[in-house]
C-alpha positions in Angstrom: -14.1 -16.7 2.2 -11.9 -13.6 2.4 -13.3 -10.3 1.1 -11.5 -8.9 -2.0 -10.0 -5.5 -1.8 -8.6 -3.6 -4.8 -6.1 -0.7 -4.2 -5.3 1.7 -7.0 -1.7 2.9 -7.0 -1.3 0.0 -4.5 2.3 -1.0 -5.1 4.1 2.1 -3.9 4.0 4.7 -1.2 0.8 5.1 0.8 -0.9 2.6 -1.5 1.6 -0.2 -0.7 1.1 0.4 3.0 -2.7 0.2 2.5 -2.3 -3.1 0.4 -0.1 -4.7 3.1 -2.4 -3.6 6.0 -5.5 -5.0 4.3 -3.7 -8.3 3.6 -2.7 -8.5 7.3 -6.3 -7.9 8.2 -7.3 -10.9 6.2 -8.4 -9.5 2.9 -7.5 -10.9 -0.5 -5.8 -7.9 -2.1 -5.2 -6.8 -5.6 -2.9 -3.8 -6.3 -3.3 -1.7 -9.4 -0.4 0.3 -10.7 0.1 2.5 -13.7 3.6 2.2 -15.0 6.5 1.1 -12.8 6.9 -2.6 -13.7 10.0 -3.1 -11.6 8.4 -1.7 -8.4 5.3 -3.8 -9.0 7.3 -7.0 -9.5 9.3 -6.3 -6.3 6.1 -5.6 -4.4 4.6 -8.9 -5.5 7.8 -10.8 -4.7 7.8 -9.2 -1.2 4.1 -9.6 -0.4 2.6 -12.2 -2.7 -0.1 -9.6 -3.5 -1.0 -9.7 -7.2 -0.5 -6.5 -9.2 -2.4 -5.4 -12.3 -1.4 -2.7 -14.7 -3.7 -0.1 -16.1 -4.3 3.7 -16.0 -7.2 4.8 -13.8 -7.6 7.8 -16.2 -8.9 5.3 -18.9 -12.5 4.1 -18.2 -12.3 1.1 -20.6 -9.0 0.1 -19.1 -10.5 0.3 -15.6 -13.5 -1.8 -16.6 -11.3 -4.5 -18.2 -8.8 -4.5 -15.3 -11.6 -4.8 -12.7 -13.1 -7.7 -14.7 -9.7 -9.5 -14.7 -9.3 -9.0 -10.9 -12.8 -10.4 -10.3 -12.1 -13.3 -12.6 -8.9 -14.1 -10.7 -9.9 -13.3 -7.1 -13.7 -12.9 -7.0 -16.0 -9.8 -6.7 -14.5 -6.7 -5.4 -15.9 -5.9 -1.9 -13.6 -3.0 -1.0 -12.3 -0.4 -3.3 -9.5 2.0 -2.3 -9.2 4.9 -4.7 -5.6 5.9 -3.9 -3.9 6.5 -7.3 -2.9 10.1 -7.8 -0.5 12.4 -9.6 0.8 15.9 -9.3 1.6 18.4 -12.1 2.3 21.5 -10.0 2.6 25.1 -11.4 1.4 28.5 -10.5 -1.9 29.0 -12.2 -0.6 31.7 -14.7 1.9 29.1 -15.9 -0.3 26.0 -15.7 -0.9 24.4 -19.0 -4.2 22.8 -20.1 -2.4 19.5 -20.2 -1.3 19.8 -16.6 -4.8 20.6 -15.6 -6.3 17.7 -17.6 -3.8 15.1 -16.5 -4.4 15.7 -12.9 -8.2 15.8 -13.3 -8.3 12.7 -15.4 -6.3 10.7 -12.8 -7.3 12.2 -9.5 -11.0 12.9 -10.0 -12.2 11.1 -13.1 -10.1 8.1 -12.1 -12.3 7.8 -9.0 -15.4 7.7 -11.2 -13.7 5.3 -13.6 -12.9 2.8 -10.9 -16.1 3.1 -8.8 -18.6 3.1 -11.6 -17.9 -0.5 -12.9 -17.8 -1.9 -9.3 -20.9 -0.2 -8.0 -23.7 -2.4 -9.6 -22.1 -5.6 -8.1 -21.9 -3.9 -4.6 -25.6 -2.9 -4.9 -26.6 -6.4 -5.9 -24.7 -8.0 -3.1 -25.9 -5.4 -0.6 -22.3 -4.8 0.7 -19.4 -2.5 -0.3 -16.7 -0.2 1.0 -15.5 2.7 -1.2 -12.6 4.6 0.4 -11.0 7.5 -1.5 -7.7 9.0 -0.5 -8.1 12.8 -0.9 -5.7 15.3 0.6 -5.3 18.1 3.1 -4.8 20.3 0.0 -8.3 19.4 -1.2 -9.6 20.9 2.1 -7.5 24.0 2.4 -6.0 24.6 -1.0 -2.3 24.9 -1.9 -0.2 27.4 -3.9 0.6 26.0 -7.4 -1.8 23.2 -7.0 -5.1 24.6 -8.4 -5.5 21.4 -10.4 -4.6 19.0 -7.6 -6.6 20.9 -4.9 -9.7 21.1 -7.2 -9.5 17.4 -8.0 -9.1 16.3 -4.4 -11.9 18.6 -3.3 -14.0 17.0 -5.9 -13.2 13.6 -4.4 -14.8 14.8 -1.2 -17.9 16.0 -2.9 -18.2 12.7 -4.8 -17.9 10.8 -1.5 -20.6 12.8 0.2 -23.0 12.4 -2.7 -22.4 8.7 -3.4 -22.7 7.8 0.3 -26.3 8.9 0.2 -27.0 6.5 -2.7 -25.1 3.6 -1.2 -26.4 3.6 2.3 -29.6 1.6 1.8 -27.6 -1.1 0.0 -25.0 -1.6 2.7 -22.4 0.3 0.9 -20.4 2.9 2.8 -18.4 5.6 1.0 -15.8 7.6 2.9 -12.7 9.7 2.3 -9.4 10.1 4.0 -7.4 13.4 3.8 -3.8 12.8 4.7 -1.5 15.6 5.5 2.2 15.4 4.8 3.3 11.8 4.9 6.9 10.4 4.9 6.6 8.9 1.4 9.5 8.6 -1.1 8.3 11.8 -2.8 8.2 13.9 0.4 11.5 12.5 1.7 13.1 13.6 -1.6 12.3 17.2 -0.9 15.3 19.2 0.3 15.8 19.0 4.0 15.2 22.7 4.7 11.8 22.4 2.9 10.9 19.4 4.9 11.8 21.2 8.1 9.6 24.1 7.1 6.7 21.6 6.5 7.2 19.9 9.8 7.2 23.3 11.5 3.6 23.8 10.4 2.4 20.4 11.9 1.4 20.6 15.6 2.5 17.0 16.4 6.0 17.9 15.1 6.6 15.2 12.6 5.5 13.9 9.2 2.8 11.1 9.2 3.7 7.6 8.4 2.0 5.7 5.5 1.0 3.0 8.0 -1.1 5.5 9.9 -3.2 6.2 6.8 -3.4 2.4 6.1 -4.8 1.9 9.7 -7.6 4.4 8.9 -8.4 2.5 5.7 -8.5 -0.8 7.6 -11.1 0.6 10.0 -13.3 2.1 7.3 -13.2 -1.2 5.4 -14.3 -3.2 8.4 -17.7 -4.3 9.6 -17.2 -2.2 12.6 -17.4 0.9 10.4 -20.8 0.0 9.0 -22.4 3.1 10.5 -19.7 5.5 9.1 -20.5 6.8 5.7 -20.1 10.2 3.9 -17.3 11.0 6.3 -13.9 12.5 5.8 -11.1 11.4 8.2 -8.6 14.2 8.5 -5.2 12.7 9.3 -2.7 15.5 9.2 -1.2 15.8 12.7 -3.3 18.9 13.5 -2.1 21.0 10.6 -5.6 21.8 9.4 -9.0 21.5 11.0 -12.4 21.4 9.2 
């Protein structure tokens, strides 16, 4: 029986590529999304992957959504914490709401999704938790004190939880993408994109599929000895 993988923010951007790659690798995939019903419907029509709507910032909604996925597809073996938002502003202009919104989704959302799934993984002695952090969680970024702090927190969460899961066959890892050619990045003015690419030693933006391939590896049995790790996929822009 195919293992079940749940991808948050899984119907668009990097998340959609992850969902498709896991499906191609033989997983039964569920894709969570927060609000874009049209995109989710189009994604399901294209791929056949079921989509489920809830906000990862809401713990009770996560618990209920996970329960529905498991009722439909079976226990979740692989969790991809991909959902994230930005609310950028220089710190002296950043509002409390901008800080809280990003923390609630990008950091607390990882807890909210992992916590209900964790007991079942421990009981079954198998699990894969993979969280999509960011280059900016490693190096920081101007006007992203909220985002950088949340994404750095995701890395700390990964390292701590990996130590708890190891004896129960659960690996916990993070991936830190650099600048990826998603819809959001491609919408940036061309001069700004050129400036970004100029900072990347390989001379181009990353592709969502390249992040997805990292996920497929970490989810696999071949990666059973890899836990507490951070894969840095940024074209050489930043080393840690």
